[in-house]
N, C-alpha and C positions, 0 to 999 in steps of 0.2 A: 658878630653872630657866633653863638656857641654850639657845639655839637656834643653828643653823648658818646661815650666809649663803651656803653653797656652792650654786652652780647649775651643772649639768653643761654643759660645753663640750668638744666632742670634740678641739679643738685644744690645750686647756690641762689637761684632766682628768688626763692621764698624764704631764704635764711635771714635771720636777724643776728647772726653771730657777731659778738663784740659790741653790739649797739647798747646804748643805755636808754631805757624806756621808762617814762613816768606815767603812772596810771592813777587818775583821780577817782574817788569813789571806789578804791581798789580793794576794800576789805571783804566784799561779798558780791554776790550776783554776777552780772556781766563783767564788772571790773575784775573780780577775783578769777573768773574763768579765763579772761584775756591775759591776765598776769601769768597764769600757769602755762597757757599756750605760748606766749612770747618767751617765757623762760625756757620752755622745751625747744624753741627755735633758736636759742642761743643768746638771747638778750639778758643784760643785767637789769633788774627790775627795781624801781623805786615806787613804793606804794604810798599814796597820799589818801588819808581818810580822817574824819573827825573822831572815829572810834579807835582810840589808842590800843586797847587790848586786842581788838579783832585784827587790826592792821599789823601789829607786831606778831601775833600768832600766825597769820598767813605767811609773813616773811620767814619766820622760823621753819614752817613746814616746807617752804620752797628751798631754803638752805639745806634742810635735812635730806632733800631729794637730789642734792648735788648742784643746785642752781645758785645764783647770786642774787639776793634780794635784801632790801632794807625797808623798814616801815617808818613813816613820818606822820606825826599828828598834825593835820592841816585842815583849816577851814577855808574853802575856796572863795568865800566871800570876803575874806580878810587879806588885803593885798600884802601886808607885812608878813603874815603867816606863810603865804605862798612864796614870796620872795626869799624868805629865810630858808625854806625847805629846798627850793631850787638851787640856791647857792650852796647848800650842804651837799646836794647831789653832785654839782659840778666839782666841788672840792674833793669829793670822794672818788668820782669816776672820771673827771676831767672833761666831761662833755654831756650834752643832752641831744640824743638823736631823734627821739620820738616822744610825743605827748599824746596819750589817749585821754581826751577830755571827757570824762564819763560821769562825774558826780551829778546827781539829779534829784529832784524833789517833785512830788505831786500832791496837791491838795484838791481833792475832788469835790467841788461844790457847784450848784447851779449859779449861773452868772448873777442873777438877781440877789443871791444870798452870800456871794463871796465878799468877804471883808477886804478893804484896802490893805490891811496888815498882811493877810494871807496871800493876796496878789503879789505884794512886794517880796514876801519870803520866797515864793517860787521864782520870781524875776531875778532876785539876787543870786540864787544858786544856778538856775538853768541858763541864764543869759549873761549876767554880769560876771559870775564866776568863770564861765567858759571864756569870756573875753579876757579877764585878768590872767588866767593861766596861760592862754595862748600868747598874749603879749609878752609876759615875763619869760616864757620858754623861748619865744622868737628872739628876744634880746641876746640870749646865749647862742642860738643857732646861727644868727647872722655873722657871728665872729668866725664861724667855720664855713659859711656859705653852703650850709647843708642842714636838712632836718625835715621832719614831717609831723603834722598835727592831724589827729583824727578826732572829730567831735561826735558825740552821741546825740543825734537828732531822734526822730521817731516817725512812724507812719502817721502819727497825729500831727506832725509838723508839715505834712503834705496832704492832709485830708481834714475836713471839718467834722467827720463822722466818728462814731464810737458808740459804746454802750450807754454812756452817761455824760452829762455836761462836765467838761474839764477844761474850761476856757484858759486858765492861766498856764497850764501845761501845754496845751495846743499852741497858744500864742508864742510862748518862749521857744518851743521846738521849731516852729515855723521860722522864728527869728534866727535860730541856730543855722538853719539851712542857708539863709542869705548871708549871715555872718561868715559862713564857710566860703561861699562864693567870693565875697568881698575881700577877705584876707588872702585867699588864693591868688587873686589878681594882684593885690598890693604887694605880696611877698614873693611872687614867682621869680622876679629878678634877683632876689636874695638867696635863691636856691632852696626855698622852703615850700614844700607841698602842703596844702590844707584840704582835707576831705572830710566826709562825715558818713556815718552809717545811720540808717533809718530802720530800726528793728520793729517787728510786730510785737504782739504780746509775748513775753518770754517768761517761762516758768521760774520765777524767783520770788524772794520775800517781798519784792516791790509790788507785786500784784497778787499776793497770797489771799487777800479777801475775795478776789474774783475766782481764783483756781480752787479755793476751798468750797465754793458754792457750785454744786453740780449744774444747776440751771444756768448760771452765768457762764460757766465754762462751756456748756453746750452751745450757748449763743456765740461765744468767741470762736469756737470751732466751726460753727455754721457760717460765720462771716468771712472765713479764710478759705480760699479755693482749695488749698491742700488739705483742708479738713481738720487741722489741728493747730495749736499754738506752737511756738518754737521752744526747744530745749536750750538751756544756756550755752552748751558747748557748740551749738549750731551758729552762734554769732561770732565765734572766735576766728574762724577762717577768713571771714571778710575783713576783719581788722588787721590780721597778719598780712593779708594780701596788700592792703593799702599802705602798710608800713614797710613793705619789702621792696627790694630792687626791681621786682617784676612790675611794680606800679610807678616806675620812675617818670612816666609821661602822664600820669593821672593826677590832676589837681582841680579843685573846685567842684568835685563830684559828690553827690549824696547817693550812697549805695543802699538800696532797699534790700532788707533781709526779712521777707514778710510773707512767704508762702503764697504769693500772688495777690495779696490784699489790694495793693495800689493799681494792679492791672485791670481791676474791675471797672 
């Protein structure tokens, strides 16, 4: 039987000081906001994204603010690409403490019209990419018997409803919820915690076609008990909590950050 030596201290319980955190889909949106928040909490940041210019630009911005960040051009569906980047992180920092598995894709089509090619594109990024990144990060974490993985699911992974048919996104995000549970159980004895967040609609480029349409935005607001969609910075705190010592007994959990949507 193992016991914890953790004692709550408000100054340090939510600190990520000295940790090395990898963030996939880190160049913009939720990934970029979490990168900034984790950096402010003391973590060294490794940004993974397919957009080389954007990921390097954000890394430069964080470094200019006194943080420590590196950008890596990574395709999460390419195991070799992910493996090389993670090895580079370990060689630079000596460790991987946290993976925020955030890269995602949506192709919004009615089920009867969705091509197999588009189905597979979403599956490759939203599920296979999450699994590949988690497995490769865990291989480094088990060596230290410590680490945490936080996956980005969605309210659409816990609900079949929405404004429009989005079957591939909903299916993969639902799979991420159970992938999170399964890996949490499998890796708990290795000292690795695995959790997920399930955001509501968040004001980012990802849903810009919706937020640019006043009628659709009004419908989104009406579907949310709090009466509005989330701003990107409102997602950051939940991720930092799950990554922090304060969540040391939390694993296998999907944290809804949704303004009450799933409570209906």
